[in-house]
N, C-alpha and C positions, 0 to 999 in steps of 0.2 A: 602691739601697743604703740600709740603715737608718741613721738618724742616731745617732751615739754619744751615750749618755746622760751620760757622765762626761768632764769636762774637767780636765786636770792641768797646773798651772803650777809651774815651779821656777826659783828664782834661779840665777845662774851657779855659785856655790860648791856649792849643793845639787845641781844637775845633775851637776857633776863628781864629787861623792861617790857619787851614785846610779849613775852610769856605771861608776865604779871598783869599788864594793862591792855594788851591787845594792840591792834594797829590804830593807835590814837595819834592823829596828826599833830597834836600839841607836843608830842614827845620830841619832835624834830626841831632843832634850832638853826640848822643850816642846810642849804641845797647847793650841791656842787655840779658844775657843768664843764666838761672837758672840750678841748679842741678836737677837730676831726672832720670838719666839712660834711660831705655827703654821708659819712658814717651815721650821722644823726637820723637818717631816714628810718633806721631800724628801731628807733626810740620814739618816733614822732606820734604814733598812735597812743603809746603809753604816756607820753607827755600830756596829751589831751585829757586823759583820765586823771593824772597826777595834779595838773594845774587847774583843771576845770571842776574837779570833784574832790579828790582826797585831801589836798592841801587847803581847800576851802572849808573843810570841816573844823578848822581851828581859827580862833581870833588872835592867837599868840604871835608875837613878832617872829619873823623868819628872815635870816640872813642868806643872801645868795652870793655865790662867787663863781665867776665863769671866765673863760678865755675863748676867743674865736666864736665858733658856732655855739659853744656853751653859754657865752654871754648873751648871744642873740636869743636863745631859748629861754634863759632865765629872765630876760627882760620882759618876755611875754607874760610872766607870772605877775609882774607889777602893773600890768594894764588892766583896764576895767573889765574886760572879758578875755581872760587868759586862753581859754580853749579856742575861741574864735581867732585870736592872734596867732596861736600855734598853727591853726589851719591855714591862715594867710601865709605864714612863713613856709609851711610845707609846700603849698601850691606855688609860691613864688620861686622857691629854690628848685623844685622839681622841674618846672617848665622854663628855666632860664635858657636863653639861646644866645649864641655868639656867631660872629663871622668865622670864616674858615681859619684865619690865623689872628685871633684877637690879641691886642697888646694890653698892657696893664691898665691903661686909661679906660678901654672898653670894658674890661672885667670889673673895674671899680664902679663904672657907671651902672652896670647891671646889678652889682651888689647893693649899691645905694638905692636903686629902685625897689629891690626886694625889701630893704630896711624900711623905706618910706611906706610901702604897702603894709608891712607888718605893724608899724607903729600907728598908722593913721594920722589924722590931723592933730589930735590931742595927746598922742602917745608920750611925747617928751614931758609934757606937763604932768601926766598921770604917774610916770615913773618917778619924777623928782618929788612929787608931793605924796606918794603912797605912804600912809602912816604905819603900815604893817610890814611891807616888804622892803628890806634894807639891801639895796642892790650894790654889787661890787663888780666892776668890769676891769679885767686885767689887760694891760698893753705892755709892750716892750719899747722903750725909747732908745733909739740908736745913739751910740757914743763913738766919737772919732770917725773913721771911715764908714761905720754903720749908720751914721747920720746922713749919708748921701742918699738922695732920692732914687738914683739909678746909676748905671755905668760901672766902669772898672773899679772905682773906689768901693762901691757897695759889694761888688763881686769878691774883691779881696777880703773885705770884712767878713762876709759869710764863710769864705773858705777858712779864714783864720779861726772863726768861732767853731766851725766843725772840727778842725784839727785840735784846738785847745780843749774842746769838750771831751775828746777822747782821753785826755789826761785827767781832767777833773771838771765837774759841772761849774765850780766857782770861777773858772776861767771865762765863762760867759759874761761875767760882770765887766770885763774889759771892753766889751762891745755893746752891751745892752744893760739898761736899767729897768727894773720893774716899776711901772706906774699904775696904780689902782685908782680908778674913778669910782666914787661912792656917793650914794644918795644920803640925805640927812646931814647933820652938822659935822659929824666925824665918822671915821670908819668903825666897824664893829670891833670891840675889844678882842674878840676871839680870832680876828684876822690880822693881828700884828705880825706880819710875815717877816721872819728874822733870818731866813737862809740867804737872802740877797738884800742889798741895800734897796729899800723900797720907798718910793714917794707916793703920797696920797693926794688926790685932787678932788674937789667937790664936783658932783655930777648935777647938771641942771639942763634947762631947756636949750641953752646956747651951745652945749657941747655933747649931748647924748648921741646924736647921729655920728659925729666925728669919732667919739670914743668907741662906739660899736664897730664902725668901719675899720678903724685902726686895729681893733682887737682881732680881726680876722684877716689882716692885710699881710699875706705872705710876700716877702720881698721878691721883686721881679714879676710876680703874678698879679699883684694889685699895686696901686700907687702909694698906699699908706696915707698918713695925715701929718701935716706939718703945723707946729705951733697951735696946738689945741687950746682954746680959751680956758683959762683957769688952771692950766698945768704948766710945768716947766717947758721952756721953749725947746724945740727940736723936732726930729722926725720920729714918728710913731709907727711901730710895726706890730705884727701878730703877737698877741700875748702868749701863744703857745710856744714861742721860741724858748722862753724860760719855763712856762707852766703849761705843758702839753696835757698831762693828766693830773698834775699837781703832786706835791709831796704831802701825803696825808698827815704826817706828823706835825705839820705847821698849824693845823686847826686846834685852837684852844678855847673855843666857845662853849656855851652851855647847850645842853640838849644833844640829841643824836644827829649824826651827819648823814643825810640822804643823798645817795649818789647814783642816779640813773646813768649807766655807763655802757660802752660798746663791748666790753670784754672783761674777763675776771682777772686782769692784771693791770699793773700801773707802769707807765713809761713817763718819768718825770718831765723831761723837756723834749722839744721837737727833734733836736739833733740826736737824742738818745735812741730814736727809732732805728738808727743804723748800728747801734751797739747792743747786741742781744743781752749782754750781762747787766745792762741798766734796766731792763724790763723785769719787774719783780712780781711774783704771784702775791695774792692778797695775804697769804699766810706769813709773808715776810714784811708786812706793813704794820704801822701803828693803827690798829683797826678796832680797838675796844668798843668805840661808840659808833662805828660805821654800819650803815645798812646800804648795801650795793645791789642794784637791780641791773641785770644785763641779759642779753640773749644767750641761751644755752649753746655752747660751741657745736654740739651735735646737731642742733636745729639749724644753725648757720650753715653747716655743711650741706643741708638739704635745699638751700636757697638756689635760685638761678645763679650759675657760675660758681656756686659753692662758697660764696663770701657775701659780706654785706657791702653796700655801695662804698666807694672811696673815690678820691680825686683822680686816680689813674683812669677811671672810666671815661673821662673827657678825651683821653688820647687813644684808648683801646677800642672804643665803640663809636659808631656814627651817631649823630644827634637823635635820630628816631629810635635806634636800637637802645641807646642809653636811657631814653625816657621810658621805653617799654620795660626795661630791666628794673629801673627805679620804681616804677609803678607797681610791678609785681612784688618787689621787696616791701614796699609800703603796705600793700594789701595783706601780705602774709604777716607783717609785724603786728597787725591787730590782735594776733594770738597772745602777745605779751600783755596787752591791756586786759584781755579777757581773763587770763590766768591771774593777774594781779588783783582784779576785781573779785575773783573767786577766793583768793587768799584773804582779802579784807573781811569777807563774811564767813570764813571757815571757823569751825569750833576750836581748832588748834592753830593759834597764830604763827606757830613755827612749822606748820606742815610743809615739807619740802625745802625748808630753809637750811642752808649749810652754816653751821656755827663755827666761826674761825677761832683758832687758838691765838692767844696773845703773842705779839711779835717777839717779846723777850723770852718767852718760853718755847718758841718754835725752834 
């Protein structure tokens, strides 16, 4: 028997609503997108189905929250043709090319070209004016030495952040401040993020590109953005520094939370990747209204190299080998979209769905 490609997890309230009302797109009030760079490829075919079909079946308002590649993906949903935008992002990211030893300026130039192709000429206006999709893009503004654009000061800030984070996540606030760029007049009430001091800035045609580029700007790998219009002055870095997979307990909005993700666990911040005890299974999260879609780990083990794409592929593989590997993963990931489409039309809305226990009871 073939291994299922797609794993679906639902909190208890989410499962009850799905069982009662089926896979109704209007049940979902928010869409979450995590950092992860090339990891996204394993979701790109599923995104085309979600953005171009399933989430178009409702006219209800939908809030999106994303950092890094998650913010890029979610922005596609606010464009006039989301499926075509996702395809442009997929192709641009898949076939990006660099010199033998690219510096941060070169990587940023390539990233900006991918963004420009994804958005098209009218993309910024479409996102800012979309009456239904309420976009939120997460960035991290550097403080103190972390506000340096490069060099020893920035290196010392990153080292201090990594060390401090081993003691407590809150130590990150000494070096970084979360800044969320939002469309519409004000941020969504359900995204009043209280775990860190958070600033909000309006998203418009004059700063969408900069906010998206900053949201995925890993220090030393990309240049980041300085003094983004409409936001507090300073140096802006990858939103995943604070919000890698997000703290799910922060969501207070109406409706269910849809989370297409790379894996069935949550690592809150980027530095937490190096601290195994910070990565928590879904059973230990506030998941009552969560619906999480991810590749089945057993299916992932059958992919080329036994894993989904990640940023280490740039160092481990030559350019041609990397592209072939990524193409193979993208092709196989179509199985996630096919299985989700089958679930949407199944007589049992919870067929194959894992219902999660409340975190307090776990």
